[in-house]
DRENDO-1510 file (C-alpha; in Angstrom, 1 decimal, always signed):
<recs>
REC; n; res; u; v; w
REC; 1; UNK; +34.8; -41.9; +31.2 .
REC; 2; UNK; +31.6; -41.0; +32.8 .
REC; 3; UNK; +31.2; -43.5; +36.0 .
REC; 4; UNK; +28.0; -45.2; +34.5 .
REC; 5; UNK; +26.7; -46.5; +37.8 .
REC; 6; UNK; +26.8; -43.1; +39.4 .
REC; 7; UNK; +25.0; -41.6; +36.5 .
REC; 8; UNK; +22.1; -44.4; +36.7 .
REC; 9; UNK; +21.9; -43.7; +40.6 .
REC; 10; UNK; +22.3; -47.1; +41.2 .
REC; 11; UNK; +22.5; -48.0; +45.0 .
REC; 12; UNK; +21.6; -50.8; +47.5 .
REC; 13; UNK; +19.2; -48.6; +49.3 .
REC; 14; UNK; +17.4; -47.4; +46.1 .
REC; 15; UNK; +17.2; -51.3; +45.2 .
REC; 16; UNK; +15.6; -52.1; +48.6 .
REC; 17; UNK; +13.1; -49.3; +48.2 .
REC; 18; UNK; +12.2; -50.4; +44.6 .
REC; 19; UNK; +11.5; -53.9; +45.9 .
REC; 20; UNK; +9.7; -53.1; +48.9 .
REC; 21; UNK; +7.3; -51.2; +46.7 .
REC; 22; UNK; +6.5; -54.4; +44.8 .
REC; 23; UNK; +6.8; -57.2; +47.6 .
REC; 24; UNK; +6.1; -55.5; +51.1 .
REC; 25; UNK; +3.5; -58.0; +51.8 .
REC; 26; UNK; +5.0; -61.1; +50.2 .
REC; 27; UNK; +5.9; -63.9; +52.7 .
REC; 28; UNK; +9.6; -64.4; +52.7 .
REC; 29; UNK; +10.2; -61.5; +49.9 .
REC; 30; UNK; +12.6; -60.2; +52.2 .
REC; 31; UNK; +15.4; -62.9; +51.5 .
REC; 32; UNK; +15.0; -62.3; +47.8 .
REC; 33; UNK; +15.4; -58.6; +48.3 .
REC; 34; UNK; +18.5; -59.3; +50.3 .
REC; 35; UNK; +20.1; -61.5; +47.5 .
REC; 36; UNK; +19.2; -59.0; +44.9 .
REC; 37; UNK; +21.2; -56.3; +47.2 .
REC; 38; UNK; +24.2; -58.6; +47.3 .
REC; 39; UNK; +24.1; -59.3; +43.5 .
REC; 40; UNK; +24.1; -55.7; +43.0 .
REC; 41; UNK; +27.1; -55.2; +45.4 .
REC; 42; UNK; +28.9; -57.9; +43.0 .
REC; 43; UNK; +28.2; -56.3; +39.7 .
REC; 44; UNK; +28.4; -52.5; +40.5 .
REC; 45; UNK; +32.0; -52.6; +39.6 .
REC; 46; UNK; +31.2; -53.7; +35.9 .
REC; 47; UNK; +28.5; -51.3; +35.5 .
REC; 48; UNK; +30.8; -48.5; +36.8 .
REC; 49; UNK; +32.9; -49.0; +34.0 .
REC; 50; UNK; +30.3; -49.1; +31.3 .
REC; 51; UNK; +30.7; -46.2; +28.7 .
REC; 52; UNK; +27.9; -43.9; +28.5 .
REC; 53; UNK; +26.8; -45.5; +25.2 .
REC; 54; UNK; +26.8; -48.9; +26.6 .
REC; 55; UNK; +24.0; -50.5; +28.6 .
REC; 56; UNK; +23.0; -53.9; +27.5 .
REC; 57; UNK; +22.9; -56.3; +30.4 .
REC; 58; UNK; +22.2; -60.2; +30.7 .
REC; 59; UNK; +21.4; -61.8; +34.1 .
REC; 60; UNK; +21.3; -65.7; +33.7 .
REC; 61; UNK; +19.5; -67.4; +36.6 .
REC; 62; UNK; +17.5; -64.4; +37.4 .
REC; 63; UNK; +14.9; -65.9; +39.7 .
REC; 64; UNK; +12.3; -63.6; +40.7 .
REC; 65; UNK; +13.9; -60.9; +38.7 .
REC; 66; UNK; +14.3; -58.1; +41.4 .
REC; 67; UNK; +17.7; -57.2; +40.3 .
REC; 68; UNK; +17.0; -57.3; +36.7 .
REC; 69; UNK; +13.8; -55.2; +37.3 .
REC; 70; UNK; +15.6; -52.7; +39.1 .
REC; 71; UNK; +18.6; -52.4; +36.7 .
REC; 72; UNK; +16.0; -51.9; +34.0 .
REC; 73; UNK; +14.1; -49.2; +36.0 .
REC; 74; UNK; +17.4; -47.3; +35.9 .
REC; 75; UNK; +17.7; -47.1; +32.0 .
REC; 76; UNK; +19.9; -50.2; +31.1 .
REC; 77; UNK; +18.6; -52.4; +28.6 .
REC; 78; UNK; +18.3; -55.8; +30.7 .
REC; 79; UNK; +17.6; -59.5; +29.7 .
REC; 80; UNK; +16.8; -61.7; +32.2 .
REC; 81; UNK; +16.9; -65.5; +31.7 .
REC; 82; UNK; +14.9; -67.8; +33.7 .
REC; 83; UNK; +13.2; -70.9; +32.8 .
REC; 84; UNK; +11.5; -71.3; +36.2 .
REC; 85; UNK; +11.9; -75.1; +36.7 .
REC; 86; UNK; +10.2; -77.1; +38.9 .
REC; 87; UNK; +12.8; -76.8; +41.6 .
REC; 88; UNK; +12.2; -72.8; +41.6 .
REC; 89; UNK; +8.5; -73.1; +41.6 .
REC; 90; UNK; +8.2; -71.5; +44.9 .
REC; 91; UNK; +9.0; -68.0; +43.4 .
REC; 92; UNK; +6.9; -68.1; +40.4 .
REC; 93; UNK; +4.3; -66.0; +42.1 .
REC; 94; UNK; +7.1; -63.8; +43.3 .
REC; 95; UNK; +8.4; -63.1; +39.8 .
REC; 96; UNK; +5.0; -62.7; +38.3 .
REC; 97; UNK; +4.3; -59.8; +40.8 .
REC; 98; UNK; +7.6; -58.4; +39.6 .
REC; 99; UNK; +6.8; -58.6; +35.8 .
REC; 100; UNK; +3.1; -57.1; +36.5 .
REC; 101; UNK; +4.9; -54.1; +38.3 .
REC; 102; UNK; +7.2; -53.7; +35.3 .
REC; 103; UNK; +4.6; -53.6; +33.0 .
REC; 104; UNK; +2.4; -51.2; +34.8 .
REC; 105; UNK; +5.2; -48.8; +35.4 .
REC; 106; UNK; +6.6; -49.1; +31.8 .
REC; 107; UNK; +9.9; -50.6; +32.6 .
REC; 108; UNK; +10.9; -52.5; +29.4 .
REC; 109; UNK; +12.6; -56.0; +30.9 .
REC; 110; UNK; +13.0; -58.7; +28.5 .
REC; 111; UNK; +12.5; -62.2; +30.0 .
REC; 112; UNK; +13.6; -65.2; +28.2 .
REC; 113; UNK; +12.2; -68.6; +29.3 .
REC; 114; UNK; +15.1; -70.8; +28.8 .
REC; 115; UNK; +18.0; -72.4; +30.5 .
REC; 116; UNK; +21.5; -71.0; +30.5 .
REC; 117; UNK; +22.2; -74.1; +28.2 .
REC; 118; UNK; +19.7; -72.9; +25.8 .
REC; 119; UNK; +20.8; -69.5; +25.5 .
REC; 120; UNK; +21.5; -68.5; +21.9 .
REC; 121; UNK; +21.8; -64.8; +21.8 .
REC; 122; UNK; +25.2; -63.7; +20.2 .
REC; 123; UNK; +27.2; -60.7; +20.4 .
REC; 124; UNK; +24.7; -58.3; +22.1 .
REC; 125; UNK; +25.7; -57.6; +25.8 .
REC; 126; UNK; +28.1; -55.4; +27.6 .
REC; 127; UNK; +27.7; -57.0; +30.9 .
REC; 128; UNK; +26.8; -60.6; +31.7 .
REC; 129; UNK; +26.5; -62.1; +35.1 .
REC; 130; UNK; +25.1; -65.2; +37.0 .
REC; 131; UNK; +24.8; -64.8; +40.9 .
REC; 132; UNK; +24.4; -68.1; +42.8 .
REC; 133; UNK; +22.7; -69.8; +40.0 .
REC; 134; UNK; +25.6; -71.7; +38.2 .
REC; 135; UNK; +25.3; -74.8; +40.7 .
REC; 136; UNK; +21.8; -75.2; +39.4 .
REC; 137; UNK; +22.6; -75.4; +35.9 .
REC; 138; UNK; +22.6; -78.8; +34.2 .
REC; 139; UNK; +25.5; -78.1; +32.1 .
REC; 140; UNK; +27.1; -75.0; +33.9 .
REC; 141; UNK; +30.2; -75.0; +31.4 .
REC; 142; UNK; +28.0; -75.0; +28.5 .
REC; 143; UNK; +26.2; -71.8; +30.3 .
REC; 144; UNK; +29.3; -70.3; +30.7 .
REC; 145; UNK; +30.2; -70.7; +26.9 .
REC; 146; UNK; +26.7; -69.3; +25.9 .
REC; 147; UNK; +26.9; -66.3; +28.0 .
REC; 148; UNK; +30.5; -65.7; +26.8 .
REC; 149; UNK; +29.3; -65.8; +22.9 .
REC; 150; UNK; +26.5; -63.4; +24.1 .
REC; 151; UNK; +28.8; -60.8; +24.8 .
REC; 152; UNK; +30.1; -57.9; +22.6 .
REC; 153; UNK; +33.8; -57.3; +22.2 .
REC; 154; UNK; +35.0; -55.5; +25.0 .
REC; 155; UNK; +32.2; -57.1; +27.2 .
REC; 156; UNK; +32.5; -58.4; +30.7 .
REC; 157; UNK; +31.0; -61.4; +32.6 .
REC; 158; UNK; +30.9; -62.5; +36.3 .
REC; 159; UNK; +30.3; -65.8; +37.6 .
REC; 160; UNK; +29.6; -66.4; +41.3 .
REC; 161; UNK; +28.5; -69.5; +43.0 .
REC; 162; UNK; +29.7; -72.2; +45.5 .
REC; 163; UNK; +33.0; -73.8; +45.1 .
REC; 164; UNK; +32.4; -77.5; +46.1 .
REC; 165; UNK; +36.1; -78.1; +46.5 .
REC; 166; UNK; +35.2; -77.0; +49.9 .
REC; 167; UNK; +32.8; -79.4; +51.2 .
REC; 168; UNK; +30.0; -77.6; +52.3 .
REC; 169; UNK; +26.5; -77.2; +51.0 .
REC; 170; UNK; +25.1; -73.8; +51.4 .
REC; 171; UNK; +21.6; -74.6; +50.4 .
REC; 172; UNK; +21.1; -77.1; +52.9 .
REC; 173; UNK; +23.7; -76.1; +55.2 .
REC; 174; UNK; +25.6; -79.6; +55.4 .
REC; 175; UNK; +29.0; -80.7; +55.2 .
REC; 176; UNK; +29.6; -83.0; +52.4 .
REC; 177; UNK; +31.2; -86.3; +52.4 .
REC; 178; UNK; +32.9; -86.6; +48.9 .
REC; 179; UNK; +31.3; -85.1; +45.8 .
REC; 180; UNK; +29.2; -88.4; +45.6 .
REC; 181; UNK; +25.5; -86.9; +45.6 .
REC; 182; UNK; +24.0; -90.5; +46.2 .
REC; 183; UNK; +26.2; -91.0; +49.3 .
REC; 184; UNK; +25.3; -87.6; +50.7 .
REC; 185; UNK; +21.7; -88.1; +49.8 .
REC; 186; UNK; +21.6; -91.2; +52.0 .
REC; 187; UNK; +23.2; -89.4; +54.9 .
REC; 188; UNK; +21.1; -86.1; +54.8 .
REC; 189; UNK; +17.9; -87.8; +53.4 .
REC; 190; UNK; +15.4; -86.3; +56.1 .
REC; 191; UNK; +17.1; -83.0; +55.9 .
REC; 192; UNK; +16.8; -82.9; +52.0 .
REC; 193; UNK; +13.2; -84.2; +52.2 .
REC; 194; UNK; +12.2; -81.7; +54.8 .
REC; 195; UNK; +13.8; -78.7; +53.0 .
REC; 196; UNK; +13.6; -79.2; +49.1 .
REC; 197; UNK; +14.3; -82.5; +47.3 .
REC; 198; UNK; +13.7; -81.1; +43.8 .
REC; 199; UNK; +16.5; -78.5; +44.4 .
REC; 200; UNK; +18.8; -81.1; +45.6 .
REC; 201; UNK; +18.1; -83.3; +42.6 .
REC; 202; UNK; +19.1; -80.4; +40.4 .
REC; 203; UNK; +22.4; -79.3; +42.1 .
REC; 204; UNK; +25.6; -79.6; +40.6 .
REC; 205; UNK; +28.7; -79.7; +42.8 .
REC; 206; UNK; +30.9; -77.6; +40.6 .
REC; 207; UNK; +34.3; -77.0; +41.6 .
REC; 208; UNK; +37.2; -74.4; +40.9 .
REC; 209; UNK; +39.1; -76.6; +39.1 .
REC; 210; UNK; +36.3; -77.5; +36.7 .
REC; 211; UNK; +35.8; -74.0; +35.8 .
REC; 212; UNK; +39.1; -72.8; +35.8 .
REC; 213; UNK; +40.3; -75.7; +33.4 .
REC; 214; UNK; +37.4; -75.0; +31.1 .
REC; 215; UNK; +38.1; -71.3; +30.9 .
REC; 216; UNK; +41.9; -72.1; +30.2 .
REC; 217; UNK; +41.0; -74.5; +27.4 .
REC; 218; UNK; +38.8; -71.9; +25.9 .
REC; 219; UNK; +41.8; -69.4; +25.9 .
REC; 220; UNK; +39.5; -66.9; +27.7 .
REC; 221; UNK; +41.2; -64.0; +29.7 .
REC; 222; UNK; +39.9; -64.5; +33.4 .
REC; 223; UNK; +40.6; -63.8; +37.0 .
REC; 224; UNK; +39.3; -65.2; +40.1 .
REC; 225; UNK; +38.5; -62.9; +43.1 .
REC; 226; UNK; +40.8; -63.7; +46.0 .
REC; 227; UNK; +38.7; -61.6; +48.4 .
REC; 228; UNK; +35.4; -63.3; +48.1 .
REC; 229; UNK; +35.6; -65.8; +50.9 .
REC; 230; UNK; +36.6; -62.8; +53.3 .
REC; 231; UNK; +33.8; -60.9; +52.0 .
REC; 232; UNK; +31.5; -63.9; +52.7 .
REC; 233; UNK; +32.6; -64.2; +56.2 .
REC; 234; UNK; +32.1; -60.4; +56.7 .
REC; 235; UNK; +28.7; -60.7; +55.5 .
REC; 236; UNK; +27.9; -62.5; +58.7 .
REC; 237; UNK; +28.4; -59.7; +60.6 .
REC; 238; UNK; +26.9; -56.8; +58.1 .
REC; 239; UNK; +24.0; -58.9; +56.7 .
REC; 240; UNK; +21.6; -60.2; +59.5 .
REC; 241; UNK; +19.4; -61.8; +56.9 .
REC; 242; UNK; +22.3; -63.8; +55.6 .
REC; 243; UNK; +23.7; -64.7; +59.0 .
REC; 244; UNK; +20.2; -66.3; +60.0 .
REC; 245; UNK; +20.5; -68.9; +57.1 .
REC; 246; UNK; +24.0; -70.0; +58.1 .
REC; 247; UNK; +24.4; -72.8; +60.7 .
REC; 248; UNK; +25.7; -71.8; +64.2 .
REC; 249; UNK; +29.4; -73.3; +63.6 .
REC; 250; UNK; +29.6; -71.3; +60.3 .
REC; 251; UNK; +28.6; -68.0; +62.4 .
REC; 252; UNK; +30.9; -69.1; +65.1 .
REC; 253; UNK; +34.0; -69.4; +62.9 .
REC; 254; UNK; +33.2; -66.2; +61.5 .
REC; 255; UNK; +32.9; -64.5; +64.8 .
REC; 256; UNK; +36.5; -66.2; +65.8 .
REC; 257; UNK; +38.1; -64.9; +62.7 .
REC; 258; UNK; +36.8; -61.3; +63.2 .
REC; 259; UNK; +37.7; -61.2; +67.0 .
REC; 260; UNK; +41.3; -62.4; +66.0 .
REC; 261; UNK; +41.4; -59.8; +63.5 .
REC; 262; UNK; +42.7; -62.2; +60.8 .
REC; 263; UNK; +39.7; -62.0; +58.4 .
REC; 264; UNK; +41.5; -60.4; +55.8 .
REC; 265; UNK; +44.2; -63.3; +55.7 .
REC; 266; UNK; +41.5; -65.4; +54.1 .
REC; 267; UNK; +42.5; -63.5; +50.9 .
REC; 268; UNK; +46.0; -65.1; +50.9 .
REC; 269; UNK; +44.3; -68.5; +50.3 .
REC; 270; UNK; +44.5; -69.9; +46.7 .
REC; 271; UNK; +41.1; -69.4; +45.0 .
REC; 272; UNK; +40.7; -73.1; +44.8 .
REC; 273; UNK; +40.1; -73.3; +48.4 .
REC; 274; UNK; +37.9; -70.5; +49.0 .
REC; 275; UNK; +33.8; -70.6; +48.7 .
REC; 276; UNK; +32.0; -68.9; +47.2 .
REC; 277; UNK; +34.2; -68.6; +44.0 .
REC; 278; UNK; +34.0; -65.5; +41.7 .
REC; 279; UNK; +35.6; -65.2; +38.6 .
REC; 280; UNK; +35.5; -62.3; +36.1 .
REC; 281; UNK; +35.7; -63.0; +32.2 .
REC; 282; UNK; +36.7; -60.0; +29.9 .
REC; 283; UNK; +36.1; -60.6; +26.0 .
REC; 284; UNK; +38.7; -58.7; +23.9 .
</recs>
């Protein structure tokens, strides 16, 4: 079987060059480009296994659409689902620039203005994914169901998001005291107000146990990635843009694990105790 990702010439370096052509003068654009790079690193194995006659891809929670636009520019048929809710108004202009670029270059990117819970496409996609967006869905498990129904037979979907079994909130860099949002909101009131109160209100604190139970109840074929937390800690060293967003204690723990040479041991942790969490789901 042809390795589809190679035939499409996908690479993180190429994605950065593509995005820089659009956003070189956009304040804060570098962070979004960096997240698109990370997203590509997570879905590349799925794209690599696509047969040459397959190429319909769905991204749910596409944000500024950088990754979706890049994939579309390489010949994949991409649908990006992004409602642009109030909590994400800060990248409305950024996404607009990406979409204008696509129109001017004749890049056929389909954008659906809906939430994951409203997705009604059936049996169309070979690959579906959501990267660090499921925690922003009001009903993440309904979103998972809708994404699964959107797959063709033999399709695959990847879900990657924080696991709030581990009491750390990565958007606000704060240690959670229980999963009670009102309690944490009282404790961290000033930090939430200073950063992004609308984002806080829309967060759902999804856990591994919630997601796993749902997938089992649906009878789906799935497996959680055991190396995902080690990869996230390793990213603190390899990705300075990501590292700058993390609080000093997290960076210090990462440095200690690397120094002791035990980073790989994180893969021995049960998936329920790892954050972020990542699960691959395959449709027969």
